[in-house]
Backbone as ProteinMPNN parsed JSONL, in Angstrom:
{"seq_chain_A": "MTVDERLASLGLQLPELPKPRGNFRPYVMAGSMLYLSGKGWPLREPATKVPKVGAEVSVEEAQQHARQVGLLLLAQIKEALGSLDRVTQVVKLLGMVNATPDFTGHTEVINGCSDLFVAVLGERGEHARSAVGVGSLPRGFAVEIEAVVAFEPA", "coords_chain_A": {"N_chain_A": [[-12.471, 8.275, -1.901], [-11.056, 7.919, -5.052], [-8.034, 6.409, -6.374], [-7.059, 7.801, -8.572], [-8.261, 10.286, -8.111], [-6.961, 10.947, -5.735], [-4.314, 11.17, -6.682], [-4.656, 13.443, -8.337], [-5.377, 15.32, -6.37], [-2.989, 15.558, -5.059], [-1.562, 16.863, -6.919], [-0.325, 15.405, -8.921], [0.643, 13.728, -11.935], [0.478, 10.841, -13.954], [3.216, 9.608, -15.781], [4.019, 9.133, -19.312], [4.698, 5.874, -20.44], [7.897, 4.446, -21.074], [9.023, 2.405, -23.826], [9.92, -1.059, -23.517], [13.384, -1.947, -23.592], [14.485, -4.38, -24.778], [14.297, -7.993, -24.687], [11.932, -8.623, -22.939], [9.104, -8.508, -20.723], [7.212, -5.677, -19.595], [5.724, -6.144, -17.371], [4.403, -8.939, -15.499], [1.625, -10.962, -14.896], [0.595, -13.181, -12.397], [-1.678, -15.234, -11.177], [-3.155, -13.466, -8.611], [-1.135, -11.652, -8.446], [1.127, -9.108, -9.398], [4.005, -8.592, -11.147], [6.443, -6.285, -11.56], [8.732, -5.175, -13.951], [11.958, -3.628, -13.546], [12.12, -0.076, -13.37], [13.807, 2.896, -14.359], [15.548, 6.006, -13.561], [17.361, 9.069, -13.919], [16.532, 9.405, -17.43], [19.061, 8.991, -19.781], [21.325, 9.847, -22.411], [23.249, 7.321, -23.969], [26.011, 7.976, -24.353], [26.704, 9.908, -22.527], [28.365, 11.156, -19.571], [28.138, 9.309, -16.572], [26.791, 10.311, -13.681], [27.341, 9.716, -10.166], [25.435, 8.762, -7.316], [26.077, 10.257, -4.261], [28.309, 11.487, -5.069], [28.331, 13.308, -7.639], [25.561, 13.477, -7.644], [23.153, 14.425, -5.368], [21.683, 13.219, -2.26], [19.104, 14.248, -1.996], [18.447, 14.917, -4.671], [18.545, 12.338, -5.772], [16.474, 11.147, -4.338], [14.316, 12.439, -5.51], [14.561, 11.374, -8.058], [13.918, 8.719, -7.444], [11.282, 9.09, -6.68], [10.196, 9.85, -9.137], [10.56, 7.441, -10.507], [8.759, 5.936, -9.016], [6.344, 7.091, -9.904], [6.414, 6.208, -12.563], [6.207, 3.437, -12.093], [3.637, 3.346, -10.924], [2.162, 4.182, -13.147], [2.651, 1.991, -14.796], [1.406, -0.043, -13.336], [-1.238, 0.853, -13.496], [-1.637, 0.631, -16.265], [-1.456, -2.146, -16.533], [-3.506, -3.161, -14.854], [-5.717, -1.628, -15.38], [-6.936, 0.022, -13.551], [-5.83, 1.785, -10.718], [-7.181, 1.405, -8.411], [-7.613, -1.26, -8.057], [-5.452, -2.303, -6.757], [-4.484, -4.165, -4.007], [-2.395, -4.436, -2.253], [0.862, -3.129, -2.125], [3.439, -5.2, -2.264], [6.266, -5.662, -2.248], [9.293, -3.842, -2.751], [12.24, -3.486, -4.671], [14.937, -1.551, -4.544], [17.512, -0.009, -6.334], [20.546, 1.733, -6.24], [22.702, 3.723, -8.022], [25.649, 4.23, -6.954], [28.476, 5.786, -5.261], [31.264, 3.88, -3.963], [31.513, 4.306, -1.169], [29.083, 5.292, -0.338], [26.226, 5.38, 1.776], [23.564, 5.971, 2.021], [21.348, 4.646, 0.873], [18.78, 3.786, 1.681], [17.5, 6.205, 2.35], [17.379, 7.378, -0.179], [15.648, 5.608, -1.664], [13.388, 5.987, -0.214], [12.069, 8.045, -1.503], [10.429, 6.85, -3.442], [8.971, 5.023, -1.84], [7.645, 6.749, -0.016], [6.019, 8.142, -1.807], [4.314, 6.043, -2.745], [2.883, 5.443, -0.377], [1.659, 7.92, 0.089], [-0.04, 8.062, -2.116], [-1.454, 5.604, -2.19], [-2.134, 5.016, 0.414], [-2.451, 2.837, 3.239], [-2.344, 0.576, 1.634], [-0.163, 1.035, 0.11], [2.023, 0.579, 1.699], [4.923, -1.417, 2.236], [7.211, -4.262, 2.061], [10.792, -4.002, 1.705], [13.885, -3.709, -0.079], [16.945, -1.97, -0.288], [19.65, -1.261, -2.198], [23.103, -0.655, -3.057], [24.719, -0.201, -6.18], [27.251, -0.713, -8.717], [26.777, 0.172, -11.294], [24.06, 1.015, -13.49], [21.552, 0.203, -15.974], [21.59, 2.291, -18.886], [22.662, 4.41, -17.514], [21.14, 5.098, -15.294], [20.382, 6.704, -12.198], [18.837, 5.633, -10.268], [17.039, 2.599, -9.962], [14.058, 0.749, -9.749], [12.112, -2.046, -8.858], [8.944, -3.788, -8.533], [6.52, -5.686, -6.63], [3.159, -6.448, -6.644], [0.017, -6.994, -5.135], [-3.262, -7.701, -6.285], [-6.774, -7.053, -6.78], [-8.901, -9.335, -8.318], [-10.525, -8.811, -11.512]], "CA_chain_A": [[-11.697, 8.929, -2.942], [-10.331, 6.974, -5.904], [-6.599, 6.676, -6.458], [-6.885, 8.888, -9.553], [-8.624, 11.535, -7.427], [-5.877, 11.246, -4.8], [-3.206, 11.684, -7.496], [-4.993, 14.815, -8.731], [-5.337, 16.181, -5.185], [-1.572, 15.748, -4.752], [-0.955, 17.583, -8.04], [0.528, 14.463, -9.65], [0.184, 13.102, -13.166], [1.272, 9.678, -14.325], [3.943, 9.864, -17.029], [3.95, 8.161, -20.406], [5.646, 4.777, -20.199], [8.84, 4.13, -22.156], [8.969, 1.039, -24.357], [11.032, -1.895, -23.044], [14.565, -1.998, -24.462], [15.027, -5.725, -24.704], [13.37, -9.101, -24.829], [11.28, -8.886, -21.664], [7.825, -7.836, -20.552], [7.254, -4.665, -18.539], [5.092, -6.739, -16.191], [3.83, -10.272, -15.652], [0.605, -11.291, -13.91], [0.506, -14.587, -12.007], [-2.754, -15.243, -10.189], [-3.519, -12.098, -8.215], [0.114, -10.924, -8.202], [1.672, -8.37, -10.527], [5.446, -8.427, -11.014], [6.851, -5.195, -12.441], [10.142, -5.035, -14.294], [12.544, -2.4, -13.027], [12.072, 1.199, -14.086], [14.91, 3.723, -13.901], [15.538, 7.452, -13.795], [16.847, 9.784, -15.079], [16.869, 8.879, -18.753], [20.262, 9.65, -20.308], [21.891, 9.332, -23.65], [24.309, 6.377, -23.598], [27.38, 8.491, -24.418], [26.966, 10.928, -21.515], [29.004, 10.722, -18.328], [27.149, 8.849, -15.599], [27.086, 10.776, -12.329], [27.078, 8.769, -9.088], [24.843, 9.247, -6.077], [27.143, 10.339, -3.271], [29.359, 12.343, -5.648], [27.696, 14.382, -8.423], [24.119, 13.478, -7.388], [22.878, 14.488, -3.929], [20.616, 12.358, -1.748], [17.82, 14.89, -2.307], [18.196, 14.72, -6.105], [18.28, 10.913, -5.984], [15.116, 10.902, -3.818], [13.388, 12.89, -6.551], [14.629, 10.353, -9.113], [13.147, 7.563, -6.957], [9.874, 9.494, -6.751], [9.811, 9.764, -10.557], [10.431, 6.008, -10.795], [7.488, 5.539, -8.42], [5.273, 7.491, -10.816], [6.46, 5.271, -13.691], [5.661, 2.159, -11.628], [2.188, 3.507, -10.81], [1.623, 4.196, -14.515], [2.702, 0.616, -15.285], [0.344, -0.762, -12.63], [-2.52, 1.271, -14.068], [-1.755, 0.022, -17.589], [-1.652, -3.59, -16.375], [-4.756, -3.493, -14.159], [-6.822, -0.784, -15.832], [-7.262, 0.972, -12.479], [-5.021, 1.67, -9.508], [-8.068, 1.02, -7.312], [-7.564, -2.725, -7.908], [-4.309, -2.675, -5.921], [-4.819, -4.48, -2.618], [-1.195, -4.227, -1.448], [2.205, -3.157, -2.686], [4.036, -6.24, -1.424], [7.72, -5.567, -2.116], [10.1, -3.043, -3.672], [13.69, -3.618, -4.682], [15.507, -0.306, -5.031], [18.945, -0.049, -6.62], [21.089, 3.081, -6.328], [23.995, 3.796, -8.686], [26.306, 5.069, -5.956], [29.899, 5.633, -4.986], [31.482, 2.742, -3.066], [31.383, 4.647, 0.243], [27.742, 5.843, -0.075], [25.433, 4.512, 2.651], [22.217, 6.525, 2.167], [20.437, 4.0, -0.076], [17.426, 3.782, 2.239], [16.946, 7.554, 2.209], [17.077, 7.585, -1.597], [14.478, 4.828, -2.078], [12.224, 6.578, 0.461], [11.348, 8.871, -2.466], [9.39, 6.002, -4.033], [8.132, 4.489, -0.771], [6.785, 7.819, 0.488], [5.015, 8.39, -2.844], [3.325, 4.967, -2.734], [2.018, 5.593, 0.791], [0.848, 9.117, -0.119], [-1.045, 7.81, -3.155], [-2.253, 4.395, -1.946], [-2.408, 4.832, 1.834], [-1.913, 1.598, 3.806], [-2.089, -0.378, 0.546], [1.147, 1.358, -0.448], [3.095, 0.146, 2.602], [5.526, -2.593, 1.604], [8.556, -4.708, 2.405], [11.677, -3.34, 0.761], [15.341, -3.767, -0.021], [17.608, -0.857, -0.961], [21.042, -1.67, -2.352], [23.965, 0.131, -3.922], [25.314, -0.939, -7.293], [28.314, 0.004, -9.413], [26.228, 0.784, -12.502], [22.693, 0.634, -13.854], [21.321, 0.409, -17.402], [21.381, 3.641, -19.429], [23.174, 5.42, -16.596], [20.165, 5.489, -14.279], [20.835, 6.901, -10.821], [17.975, 4.788, -9.443], [16.137, 1.663, -10.618], [13.204, 0.104, -8.752], [11.116, -3.009, -9.329], [7.901, -3.941, -7.521], [5.571, -6.783, -6.629], [1.886, -5.874, -6.216], [-1.158, -7.863, -5.08], [-4.403, -6.964, -6.807], [-8.112, -7.65, -6.75], [-9.311, -9.787, -9.662], [-11.579, -7.999, -12.156]], "C_chain_A": [[-10.959, 7.851, -3.743], [-8.849, 7.334, -5.915], [-6.334, 7.789, -7.469], [-7.228, 10.24, -8.932], [-7.536, 11.932, -6.428], [-4.665, 11.786, -5.549], [-3.446, 13.144, -7.863], [-4.898, 15.758, -7.538], [-3.907, 16.465, -4.736], [-0.84, 16.517, -5.851], [-0.047, 16.712, -8.884], [-0.152, 13.952, -10.905], [1.077, 11.914, -13.458], [1.94, 9.941, -15.672], [3.629, 8.816, -18.092], [5.034, 7.117, -20.169], [6.605, 4.592, -21.368], [8.664, 2.685, -22.608], [10.13, 0.229, -23.786], [12.152, -1.933, -24.076], [15.201, -3.367, -24.348], [13.921, -6.755, -24.811], [12.804, -9.483, -23.462], [9.961, -8.127, -21.635], [7.951, -6.773, -19.464], [6.579, -5.137, -17.251], [4.6, -8.134, -16.545], [2.804, -10.447, -14.537], [0.638, -12.791, -13.667], [-0.51, -14.662, -10.877], [-3.171, -13.816, -9.882], [-2.283, -11.281, -7.844], [0.6, -10.307, -9.513], [3.152, -8.121, -10.247], [5.889, -7.398, -12.045], [8.345, -5.233, -12.684], [10.649, -3.707, -13.756], [12.361, -1.223, -13.973], [13.185, 2.064, -13.514], [14.761, 5.181, -14.267], [16.868, 8.014, -13.32], [17.269, 9.103, -16.375], [18.052, 9.684, -19.279], [20.599, 9.06, -21.66], [23.074, 8.441, -23.276], [25.716, 6.97, -23.544], [27.698, 9.512, -23.322], [27.62, 10.32, -20.28], [27.911, 10.364, -17.322], [27.546, 9.351, -14.217], [26.656, 9.745, -11.292], [26.391, 9.468, -7.921], [25.926, 9.173, -5.009], [28.328, 11.141, -3.781], [28.658, 13.493, -6.367], [26.191, 14.501, -8.185], [23.898, 13.445, -5.88], [21.794, 13.494, -3.535], [19.256, 12.941, -2.125], [17.463, 14.74, -3.785], [17.828, 13.263, -6.384], [16.905, 10.526, -5.438], [14.075, 11.314, -4.85], [13.402, 11.928, -7.738], [13.801, 9.139, -8.704], [11.651, 7.865, -6.985], [9.378, 9.399, -8.193], [9.663, 8.311, -10.984], [9.121, 5.488, -10.219], [6.308, 5.907, -9.294], [5.239, 6.577, -12.047], [5.87, 3.919, -13.295], [4.141, 2.243, -11.471], [1.527, 3.524, -12.185], [1.601, 2.777, -15.091], [1.621, -0.24, -14.627], [-1.008, -0.422, -13.241], [-2.715, 0.666, -15.457], [-2.097, -1.465, -17.462], [-3.035, -3.927, -15.835], [-5.965, -2.707, -14.653], [-7.211, 0.272, -14.818], [-6.35, 0.717, -11.286], [-5.87, 1.271, -8.304], [-8.097, -0.49, -7.1], [-6.389, -3.193, -7.054], [-4.804, -2.967, -4.509], [-3.619, -4.277, -1.708], [0.032, -4.145, -2.342], [2.978, -4.081, -1.752], [5.516, -5.972, -1.185], [8.3, -4.633, -3.16], [11.555, -3.481, -3.545], [14.224, -2.357, -5.328], [17.004, -0.413, -5.178], [19.435, 1.37, -6.877], [22.485, 3.0, -6.939], [24.857, 4.77, -7.884], [27.809, 4.834, -5.899], [30.079, 4.495, -3.979], [31.276, 3.059, -1.577], [30.014, 5.224, 0.612], [26.943, 4.858, 0.772], [23.989, 4.988, 2.809], [21.186, 5.92, 1.231], [18.99, 4.039, 0.406], [16.766, 5.147, 2.056], [16.572, 7.845, 0.76], [15.774, 6.889, -1.974], [13.217, 5.277, -1.335], [11.425, 7.481, -0.489], [10.211, 8.112, -3.122], [8.432, 5.503, -2.954], [7.157, 5.537, -0.251], [5.681, 8.153, -0.515], [3.931, 7.325, -2.81], [2.371, 5.093, -1.558], [1.125, 6.822, 0.63], [-0.298, 8.855, -1.084], [-1.991, 6.67, -2.778], [-2.614, 4.177, -0.471], [-1.769, 3.548, 2.333], [-1.612, 0.558, 2.737], [-0.733, -0.142, -0.105], [2.31, 0.973, 0.449], [3.617, -1.209, 2.13], [6.793, -3.028, 2.316], [9.5, -4.138, 1.357], [13.128, -3.699, 1.005], [15.865, -2.563, -0.79], [19.093, -1.187, -0.998], [21.795, -0.695, -3.249], [24.582, -0.753, -4.986], [26.35, -0.057, -7.985], [27.876, 0.66, -10.698], [24.807, 0.276, -12.686], [22.511, 0.886, -15.343], [21.079, 1.888, -17.735], [21.826, 4.743, -18.468], [22.165, 5.897, -15.572], [20.879, 5.743, -12.957], [20.1, 5.935, -9.913], [17.172, 3.863, -10.354], [15.366, 0.925, -9.524], [12.265, -0.864, -9.459], [10.132, -3.24, -8.193], [7.1, -5.219, -7.729], [4.295, -6.251, -5.968], [0.81, -6.939, -6.199], [-2.353, -7.039, -5.555], [-5.681, -7.79, -6.714], [-8.486, -8.081, -8.157], [-10.464, -8.93, -10.203], [-12.923, -8.674, -12.035]], "O_chain_A": [[-10.314, 6.976, -3.166], [-8.464, 8.433, -5.514], [-5.469, 8.634, -7.24], [-6.553, 11.234, -9.203], [-7.222, 13.114, -6.288], [-4.048, 12.755, -5.107], [-2.555, 13.982, -7.72], [-4.396, 16.874, -7.671], [-3.642, 17.49, -4.107], [0.354, 16.79, -5.733], [0.897, 17.209, -9.499], [-1.368, 13.765, -10.937], [2.287, 11.967, -13.238], [1.301, 10.439, -16.598], [3.057, 7.764, -17.809], [6.146, 7.441, -19.752], [6.18, 4.581, -22.524], [8.203, 1.842, -21.839], [11.217, 0.772, -23.589], [11.901, -1.949, -25.281], [16.33, -3.496, -23.873], [12.753, -6.417, -25.002], [13.148, -10.524, -22.902], [9.739, -7.214, -22.43], [8.714, -6.948, -18.514], [6.831, -4.596, -16.174], [4.405, -8.47, -17.713], [3.071, -10.126, -13.379], [0.701, -13.579, -14.61], [-0.247, -14.213, -9.761], [-3.501, -13.048, -10.786], [-2.357, -10.349, -7.043], [0.495, -10.907, -10.582], [3.508, -7.514, -9.237], [5.733, -7.604, -13.249], [9.135, -5.312, -11.743], [9.874, -2.776, -13.538], [12.436, -1.356, -15.195], [13.482, 1.985, -12.322], [13.978, 5.554, -15.14], [17.452, 7.468, -12.385], [18.228, 8.333, -16.411], [18.045, 10.914, -19.228], [20.215, 7.94, -21.997], [23.827, 8.773, -22.36], [26.539, 6.505, -22.756], [28.845, 9.939, -23.198], [27.452, 9.137, -19.984], [26.887, 11.041, -17.239], [28.524, 8.876, -13.641], [25.712, 8.989, -11.518], [26.715, 10.605, -7.58], [26.606, 8.156, -4.869], [29.249, 11.445, -3.022], [28.417, 14.541, -5.767], [25.606, 15.537, -8.498], [24.392, 12.551, -5.194], [21.07, 12.986, -4.392], [18.357, 12.205, -2.53], [16.311, 14.466, -4.12], [16.901, 12.99, -7.147], [16.235, 9.668, -6.013], [13.073, 10.625, -5.042], [12.363, 11.694, -8.355], [13.064, 8.587, -9.522], [10.846, 6.984, -7.284], [8.27, 8.924, -8.441], [8.749, 7.976, -11.738], [8.44, 4.686, -10.858], [5.365, 5.126, -9.419], [4.162, 6.213, -12.52], [5.12, 3.319, -14.065], [3.431, 1.31, -11.846], [0.456, 2.946, -12.368], [0.658, 2.398, -15.786], [0.994, -1.067, -15.288], [-1.828, -1.31, -13.477], [-3.817, 0.237, -15.799], [-2.935, -1.977, -18.205], [-3.67, -4.873, -16.303], [-7.106, -3.077, -14.377], [-7.76, 1.311, -15.185], [-6.129, -0.429, -10.896], [-5.33, 0.842, -7.283], [-8.562, -0.952, -6.058], [-6.336, -4.361, -6.668], [-5.459, -2.131, -3.886], [-3.783, -3.978, -0.525], [0.225, -4.989, -3.217], [3.15, -3.77, -0.573], [5.98, -6.045, -0.047], [7.863, -4.625, -4.311], [12.033, -3.803, -2.457], [13.998, -2.112, -6.513], [17.695, -0.854, -4.261], [18.819, 2.12, -7.635], [23.349, 2.288, -6.427], [24.807, 5.981, -8.102], [28.333, 3.842, -6.406], [29.157, 4.18, -3.227], [30.903, 2.174, -0.807], [29.805, 5.609, 1.763], [26.971, 3.652, 0.526], [23.261, 4.461, 3.65], [20.243, 6.602, 0.831], [18.079, 4.299, -0.38], [15.606, 5.23, 1.654], [15.556, 8.49, 0.501], [14.885, 7.519, -2.546], [12.103, 4.985, -1.771], [10.223, 7.661, -0.295], [9.137, 8.673, -3.337], [7.215, 5.555, -3.134], [5.974, 5.248, -0.066], [4.543, 8.416, -0.126], [2.746, 7.655, -2.842], [1.17, 4.874, -1.716], [-0.05, 6.776, 0.995], [-1.402, 9.365, -0.895], [-3.196, 6.758, -3.019], [-3.336, 3.232, -0.153], [-0.669, 3.197, 1.907], [-0.712, -0.263, 2.915], [-0.211, -1.018, -0.794], [3.464, 1.029, 0.022], [2.842, -2.052, 1.677], [7.381, -2.264, 3.081], [9.075, -3.822, 0.246], [13.546, -3.956, 2.133], [15.304, -2.178, -1.816], [19.721, -1.372, 0.044], [21.207, -0.006, -4.083], [24.925, -1.908, -4.732], [26.335, 1.167, -7.86], [28.518, 1.603, -11.16], [24.407, -0.742, -12.121], [23.234, 1.696, -15.923], [20.452, 2.624, -16.972], [21.4, 5.89, -18.604], [22.312, 6.993, -15.029], [21.863, 5.076, -12.636], [20.648, 5.468, -8.915], [16.681, 4.291, -11.398], [15.936, 0.526, -8.509], [11.7, -0.555, -10.508], [10.425, -2.937, -7.037], [7.013, -5.756, -8.833], [4.34, -5.679, -4.879], [0.694, -7.713, -7.149], [-2.452, -5.845, -5.273], [-5.668, -9.014, -6.59], [-8.4, -7.285, -9.092], [-11.269, -8.398, -9.438], [-13.925, -8.144, -12.514]]}, "name": "protein", "num_of_chains": 1, "seq": "MTVDERLASLGLQLPELPKPRGNFRPYVMAGSMLYLSGKGWPLREPATKVPKVGAEVSVEEAQQHARQVGLLLLAQIKEALGSLDRVTQVVKLLGMVNATPDFTGHTEVINGCSDLFVAVLGERGEHARSAVGVGSLPRGFAVEIEAVVAFEPA"}
């Protein structure tokens, strides 16, 4: 089964990618490694109040945000490689959670992305990971995640 077929069997569609908001690339390839810039969710207007995970945003809601970020990362991988089937291993994720100072459920939040990668890519989706809390994220994201992916040359 191809990765696209697995996505369809899970009832998932890859979203349209937002344009970068700054002087950086959404990804960089070096040899057989793909480095993905961070993607965040949910998208907010800059003037809106930013809710914090652990206060206005529940762990379950934040997990869904991390899952949505995972779909954005998969869409970025597909754009970069042409096919998700070229992924040989998701090597590393760095997950950042916009949380209250006393929040400690960062790992549970980022599991939303990790679980998605394993569901879609199987063993190739298993990865090393860091999950950290931060005081703020760009555009009021609740969650931002970046990734490093090994791939098969074309």
